[in-house]
C-alpha positions as CSV (number, residue, x, y, z in Angstrom):
1,V,91.6,55.3,168.9
2,L,93.0,55.5,172.4
3,L,89.6,56.4,173.9
4,R,87.9,53.5,172.0
5,G,90.6,51.2,173.3
6,L,89.6,52.2,176.8
7,G,86.1,51.1,176.2
8,I,84.5,54.5,175.4
9,K,81.4,53.9,173.3
10,A,81.2,55.7,169.9
11,E,78.2,57.8,171.0
12,Q,80.2,59.1,173.9
13,L,83.4,60.0,172.0
14,E,82.4,63.3,170.6
15,A,81.3,64.7,174.0
16,L,84.5,63.4,175.6
17,Q,86.7,64.7,172.9
18,T,85.1,68.2,173.3
19,R,85.6,68.0,177.1
20,V,89.3,67.1,176.7
21,L,89.9,69.8,174.1
22,T,88.2,72.3,176.3
23,G,90.3,71.4,179.3
24,F,93.5,71.7,177.2
25,K,92.4,75.1,175.8
26,Q,91.5,76.4,179.2
27,S,94.8,75.3,180.7
28,L,96.7,77.2,178.0
29,E,94.5,80.3,178.5
30,D,94.8,80.3,182.2
31,D,97.9,81.9,184.0
32,A,98.1,79.0,186.5
33,G,97.8,76.4,183.7
34,R,100.5,78.0,181.7
35,W,102.8,78.3,184.7
36,L,102.3,74.6,185.6
37,L,103.1,73.5,182.1
38,S,106.0,76.0,181.7
39,G,109.3,74.7,180.4
40,D,111.1,77.1,182.8
41,H,110.9,74.6,185.7
42,T,113.6,72.1,186.5
43,E,113.1,68.4,187.1
44,A,109.7,68.6,185.4
45,G,107.7,65.6,184.3
46,C,104.2,64.4,183.6
47,E,102.9,61.0,184.5
48,V,105.9,60.3,186.6
49,P,106.1,56.8,188.1
50,L,107.3,56.6,191.7
51,A,107.7,53.7,194.1
52,G,109.0,53.5,197.6
53,L,108.3,52.4,201.2
54,I,105.8,54.3,203.3
55,D,105.4,52.9,206.8
56,G,107.1,49.7,205.7
57,E,104.7,49.2,202.8
58,L,105.7,49.3,199.1
59,V,103.7,52.0,197.4
60,N,103.5,52.6,193.6
61,A,102.2,55.8,192.2
62,V,102.0,57.9,189.1
63,V,102.2,61.7,189.6
64,D,100.3,63.8,187.0
65,R,102.8,66.7,187.1
66,T,105.8,67.6,189.1
67,F,108.6,70.1,188.9
68,V,111.0,72.2,191.0
69,D,110.3,75.9,190.8
70,A,112.8,78.8,190.8
71,E,112.9,78.9,194.6
72,G,113.8,75.2,194.8
73,T,110.4,74.0,195.9
74,R,109.1,70.6,194.6
75,W,105.5,71.0,193.3
76,I,103.3,67.8,193.1
77,I,100.2,68.4,191.0
78,D,97.2,66.2,190.5
79,Y,94.9,67.1,187.6
80,K,91.2,66.9,188.1
81,S,89.0,67.2,185.1
82,G,85.7,67.4,187.0
83,Q,83.5,70.4,186.6
84,H,81.3,72.0,189.3
85,E,78.1,73.5,188.1
86,G,76.4,76.3,189.9
87,G,77.5,78.3,192.9
88,G,79.7,77.4,195.8
89,L,82.9,76.9,193.8
90,E,85.1,77.7,196.9
91,R,83.3,75.0,198.9
92,Y,83.7,72.5,196.0
93,L,87.5,73.3,195.8
94,A,87.9,72.8,199.5
95,D,86.0,69.5,199.3
96,Q,88.2,68.3,196.5
97,S,91.3,69.2,198.6
98,E,90.1,67.1,201.4
99,R,89.1,64.2,199.1
100,Y,92.5,64.0,197.5
101,R,94.7,65.0,200.5
102,E,95.7,61.5,201.4
103,Q,96.7,60.6,197.8
104,L,98.8,63.7,197.5
105,E,100.4,63.0,200.9
106,R,101.5,59.6,199.6
107,Y,103.1,61.3,196.6
108,R,104.8,63.8,199.0
109,A,106.1,61.0,201.2
110,L,107.5,59.2,198.2
111,Y,109.4,62.3,197.2
112,A,110.6,62.8,200.8
113,G,112.3,59.4,200.5
114,L,114.3,60.7,197.5
115,E,115.1,64.3,198.4
116,T,115.0,66.9,201.1
117,R,113.3,70.1,200.0
118,A,110.1,72.0,200.7
119,T,107.1,70.6,198.9
120,V,103.8,72.0,197.7
121,T,100.9,69.6,196.8
122,A,98.0,70.9,194.8
123,L,95.1,70.1,192.6
124,Y,94.7,71.8,189.2
125,L,91.2,71.9,187.8
126,P,91.5,73.2,184.3
127,M,87.7,73.5,183.8
128,H,87.7,76.2,186.5
129,G,91.2,77.6,186.0
130,A,91.8,76.7,189.6
131,L,95.1,75.8,191.3
132,Q,94.1,74.6,194.7
133,I,96.9,74.3,197.2
134,V,96.4,71.2,199.4
135,S,99.6,71.4,201.5
136,D,102.5,73.9,201.5
137,E,105.6,73.0,203.5
138,R,107.2,76.4,202.6
139,T,105.1,78.0,205.4
140,H,106.3,75.6,208.2
């Protein structure tokens, strides 16, 4: 019903439902996916709305997944459901990191206005079981 409400045509529903279920299943079968979704993290949330000023401009955002790990690091995760076919997966992941770096940096900056802690931003691509670190302030 939700997908139809978003304008998905009936003939596309079955393929889209299969893709969504495959992504969920792969997330639960993948070590990184299970870790990201673990209930062991503090301050965890999904679809977290944020707003704040960045360079004097009001910015609104919704973060796919965030939490604070056992070491006190804030993780900011953006899910990507795309699937790369063929070879060159490492290049594809690097390209995705660059493509979404600015978006994740905005999320990081919004959190920096709320708290002072090390932050990791990353993409999670469940179709590949890939957790791609985009920036890691723990190493600075």
